[in-house]
Backbone bond lengths (Angstrom), bond angles and torsions (degrees), N, CA, C in turn:
res aa  C-N    CA-C-N  psi(-1)  N-CA   C-N-CA  omega(-1)  CA-C   N-CA-C  phi
1 Q - - - 1.460 - - 1.522 109.21 -
2 V 1.319 115.54 134.03 1.456 121.72 179.08 1.519 108.38 -121.20
3 Q 1.310 116.88 125.68 1.460 121.36 177.92 1.518 109.47 -101.41
4 L 1.338 115.57 128.91 1.453 122.61 -179.61 1.520 109.33 -119.17
5 V 1.324 116.21 134.74 1.460 120.92 -178.58 1.519 109.05 -125.70
6 E 1.342 116.32 115.19 1.458 121.11 178.85 1.528 110.44 -92.37
7 S 1.317 115.54 151.69 1.459 121.30 174.15 1.524 108.91 -154.94
8 G 1.332 115.46 167.12 1.455 119.80 175.14 1.504 115.78 105.27
9 G 1.324 117.14 -4.99 1.453 118.92 178.62 1.517 111.60 -71.40
10 G 1.325 115.57 171.69 1.452 119.78 178.92 1.508 111.89 163.98
11 L 1.324 114.57 -164.85 1.462 122.58 -179.81 1.522 108.94 -106.27
12 V 1.329 115.73 130.57 1.458 120.62 -179.16 1.518 109.10 -143.15
13 Q 1.314 116.60 151.53 1.458 120.08 176.76 1.528 110.27 -79.19
14 A 1.309 115.45 155.03 1.463 120.64 176.47 1.523 109.86 -54.87
15 G 1.335 114.98 136.80 1.448 120.94 -176.85 1.516 113.71 92.95
16 G 1.316 116.11 -11.60 1.452 121.25 -178.71 1.520 112.97 -83.15
17 S 1.329 115.31 -174.30 1.460 121.87 -176.68 1.523 111.12 -133.25
18 L 1.316 114.65 152.47 1.458 122.89 171.55 1.515 108.22 -143.62
19 R 1.317 116.51 153.48 1.460 120.71 172.72 1.522 108.79 -123.57
20 L 1.314 114.99 119.34 1.454 121.06 176.53 1.523 109.41 -92.67
21 S 1.329 115.36 147.17 1.452 121.80 176.51 1.516 109.63 -123.82
22 C 1.319 115.41 145.31 1.462 122.20 175.93 1.519 107.01 -129.95
23 A 1.308 116.04 108.61 1.458 121.73 179.58 1.522 109.10 -99.02
24 A 1.334 115.54 130.08 1.463 120.73 -177.74 1.520 110.09 -108.14
25 L 1.319 115.70 129.59 1.457 120.86 177.64 1.522 108.10 -95.56
26 T 1.327 114.71 81.19 1.449 121.37 -178.32 1.520 108.75 -159.02
27 S 1.321 115.98 153.65 1.456 119.29 -177.37 1.516 113.04 -89.07
28 A 1.334 117.66 -12.02 1.469 120.27 -175.08 1.528 111.49 -112.62
29 F 1.295 116.83 31.11 1.464 122.18 -173.18 1.520 112.74 -55.54
30 S 1.325 117.45 -39.57 1.461 120.91 -170.56 1.521 113.54 -63.83
31 I 1.332 118.33 -19.68 1.459 119.82 -177.32 1.516 112.91 -94.71
32 Y 1.333 116.94 -3.37 1.457 119.53 -174.96 1.518 111.23 -92.11
33 T 1.335 115.10 146.06 1.453 120.23 164.42 1.520 107.87 -82.26
34 I 1.329 116.24 131.14 1.454 122.62 -179.90 1.521 108.74 -116.78
35 A 1.311 115.87 135.49 1.455 120.18 -178.21 1.529 110.48 -130.27
36 W 1.311 114.67 150.57 1.461 121.79 169.61 1.527 108.08 -106.81
37 H 1.323 115.24 131.13 1.451 122.30 173.57 1.521 107.90 -120.74
38 R 1.315 116.46 166.16 1.457 119.95 174.00 1.524 109.67 -143.23
39 Q 1.321 113.83 154.41 1.459 119.65 179.10 1.518 109.42 -142.99
40 A 1.326 115.13 118.99 1.454 121.44 176.16 1.524 109.06 -93.03
41 P 1.326 118.65 157.65 1.472 121.16 -179.64 1.521 111.45 -55.79
42 G 1.322 115.44 129.49 1.451 120.83 177.78 1.513 114.85 78.10
43 K 1.315 117.32 5.20 1.464 120.66 -178.86 1.518 110.43 -121.48
44 Q 1.331 115.45 160.94 1.456 120.60 177.41 1.520 110.65 -75.07
45 R 1.324 115.02 153.04 1.451 119.73 174.45 1.522 108.75 -67.59
46 E 1.331 116.59 137.03 1.459 120.87 -178.22 1.516 111.29 -130.19
47 L 1.331 114.55 149.34 1.450 120.73 176.96 1.525 109.56 -73.06
48 V 1.325 115.67 133.59 1.456 121.65 177.13 1.520 110.34 -102.25
49 A 1.337 116.50 -51.96 1.455 121.29 -178.48 1.518 109.03 -161.12
50 A 1.325 116.18 154.67 1.457 120.99 178.32 1.523 108.94 -143.26
51 I 1.329 114.86 152.51 1.460 120.26 177.23 1.527 108.61 -137.58
52 A 1.327 114.92 127.15 1.457 120.61 -179.21 1.528 110.47 -84.84
53 S 1.327 114.67 173.56 1.465 119.44 -177.59 1.522 112.03 -60.90
54 G 1.329 117.47 -32.64 1.461 120.88 -179.36 1.512 113.98 -85.44
55 G 1.334 116.19 0.24 1.457 120.49 177.83 1.508 115.06 98.47
56 F 1.342 117.50 -3.45 1.463 119.65 177.92 1.524 109.09 -64.19
57 T 1.327 116.10 136.15 1.465 120.53 -176.66 1.521 111.56 -120.82
58 N 1.327 114.77 156.13 1.454 121.81 179.46 1.519 107.41 -143.08
59 Y 1.345 116.74 138.76 1.456 120.99 -176.75 1.516 111.13 -131.19
60 A 1.327 115.91 148.67 1.457 120.56 168.98 1.526 108.36 -68.28
61 D 1.325 115.98 147.07 1.459 119.51 -178.57 1.528 111.89 -57.91
62 S 1.315 116.11 -32.39 1.466 120.64 -175.14 1.522 113.29 -69.00
63 V 1.334 117.73 -16.26 1.467 120.18 -177.10 1.519 113.08 -118.47
64 K 1.329 117.66 -4.00 1.465 120.58 -179.54 1.521 110.50 -57.97
65 G 1.332 115.43 133.78 1.450 120.73 -179.53 1.517 114.07 86.52
66 R 1.337 117.38 -12.09 1.467 121.22 -179.77 1.522 112.41 -115.20
67 F 1.329 116.55 -35.75 1.458 121.37 -177.49 1.528 109.32 -109.07
68 T 1.338 115.03 147.77 1.456 120.88 176.47 1.525 109.20 -134.85
69 I 1.330 115.67 126.41 1.455 120.83 176.60 1.518 108.48 -101.25
70 S 1.320 116.49 140.38 1.464 121.29 179.27 1.522 108.59 -149.61
71 R 1.323 115.71 166.03 1.464 118.95 -179.47 1.513 110.20 -139.48
72 D 1.330 114.52 148.66 1.458 122.72 174.11 1.519 105.92 -123.90
73 N 1.321 116.03 96.88 1.469 119.50 -175.53 1.527 112.12 -65.59
74 A 1.308 117.69 -27.93 1.470 120.00 178.52 1.526 111.14 -65.72
75 K 1.337 115.98 -26.81 1.461 120.70 179.88 1.525 112.50 -105.37
76 N 1.344 116.58 4.06 1.475 120.33 -177.72 1.520 111.44 52.07
77 T 1.310 115.94 43.64 1.461 120.33 -173.61 1.527 111.01 -135.95
78 V 1.323 114.30 139.59 1.463 122.15 172.00 1.515 107.88 -115.78
79 Y 1.326 115.38 140.75 1.459 121.27 -178.20 1.532 110.32 -116.54
80 L 1.306 115.30 151.27 1.462 121.32 171.13 1.526 107.31 -128.20
81 Q 1.319 115.58 103.77 1.453 120.99 177.10 1.527 107.79 -85.30
82 M 1.314 116.36 121.41 1.464 121.48 -176.32 1.527 109.05 -117.17
83 N 1.314 116.08 114.81 1.463 122.59 179.62 1.523 109.91 -114.78
84 S 1.319 115.73 164.12 1.468 121.78 178.67 1.517 111.12 49.03
85 L 1.304 116.01 48.42 1.453 120.85 -176.10 1.523 111.73 -65.10
86 K 1.328 114.33 145.73 1.462 122.41 -179.24 1.527 109.26 -120.17
87 P 1.323 117.78 156.31 1.476 119.42 177.30 1.530 112.24 -54.87
88 E 1.327 117.85 -33.31 1.459 119.96 -179.93 1.525 113.13 -72.15
89 D 1.313 118.65 -5.50 1.457 121.54 172.88 1.526 111.86 -82.33
90 T 1.322 117.11 -6.78 1.457 121.18 179.16 1.515 110.61 -60.92
91 S 1.317 117.22 121.07 1.463 123.44 -176.86 1.520 109.48 -170.32
92 V 1.315 115.25 171.80 1.455 120.74 162.24 1.523 106.71 -89.51
93 Y 1.305 116.78 126.89 1.469 122.56 -178.40 1.527 108.82 -101.68
94 Y 1.331 114.63 129.19 1.460 122.30 -177.88 1.532 110.12 -117.15
95 C 1.306 114.60 139.43 1.456 122.08 172.71 1.529 107.65 -95.89
96 A 1.332 116.74 142.39 1.461 120.82 -179.94 1.521 109.24 -138.22
97 A 1.326 115.64 140.41 1.465 122.23 175.11 1.518 108.34 -110.51
98 L 1.329 115.21 125.91 1.463 121.00 -179.83 1.523 108.23 -99.11
99 I 1.336 114.94 113.65 1.456 120.38 -176.27 1.518 107.52 -127.72
100 G 1.330 116.39 100.76 1.450 119.59 -175.62 1.519 110.02 59.48
101 P 1.352 116.79 -129.35 1.471 119.68 -178.82 1.521 113.81 -82.49
102 R 1.332 117.38 -2.65 1.457 119.90 -173.05 1.519 111.60 -108.81
103 T 1.319 114.33 150.94 1.463 122.11 174.79 1.518 108.43 -124.01
104 Y 1.328 115.18 127.82 1.454 121.22 177.57 1.525 108.45 -107.80
105 W 1.334 115.94 136.92 1.459 121.56 -174.58 1.522 111.86 -115.06
106 G 1.323 114.78 147.52 1.446 120.33 169.42 1.516 110.18 -84.50
107 Q 1.338 115.97 -177.33 1.463 120.38 -174.82 1.527 112.58 -85.33
108 G 1.320 116.69 -13.63 1.459 121.14 178.32 1.517 112.86 94.49
109 T 1.327 115.06 153.62 1.461 121.60 176.04 1.531 108.34 -138.63
110 Q 1.318 116.27 134.72 1.463 121.20 -174.86 1.520 110.96 -81.35
111 V 1.317 115.36 132.24 1.467 122.29 172.25 1.521 107.01 -120.14
112 T 1.316 115.95 124.20 1.461 121.39 179.38 1.527 108.85 -124.53
113 V 1.326 115.74 124.35 1.457 121.58 -179.44 1.521 108.20 -113.35
114 S 1.308 116.10 117.63 1.469 120.66 -178.80 1.525 110.26 -91.92
115 S 1.318 114.89 148.19 1.477 119.68 -178.30 1.519 111.67 -91.17
């Protein structure tokens, strides 16, 4: 079992920035791929960004150039730096740990971008 705790969400004006954090309560954090997903009301959950154990990153086209995912294995934490936020970025953001065939999810953190 892997417990993930997200933080850093909130309300921001369009063009602003937020940094989300995902802290993992596990001893093997460094070997996991960690991903951020988001889900807006009435929409499917979508992948935003992911970072593998070796640091390889992947981004949704909608956030490329604006969002940056990074990890600090010493702190068992993954960050999502979100810049130039748009109203369409408004969603609940979820952290996920991919461990073999299983995916563990955090509880989510709300991000609201006002126009």
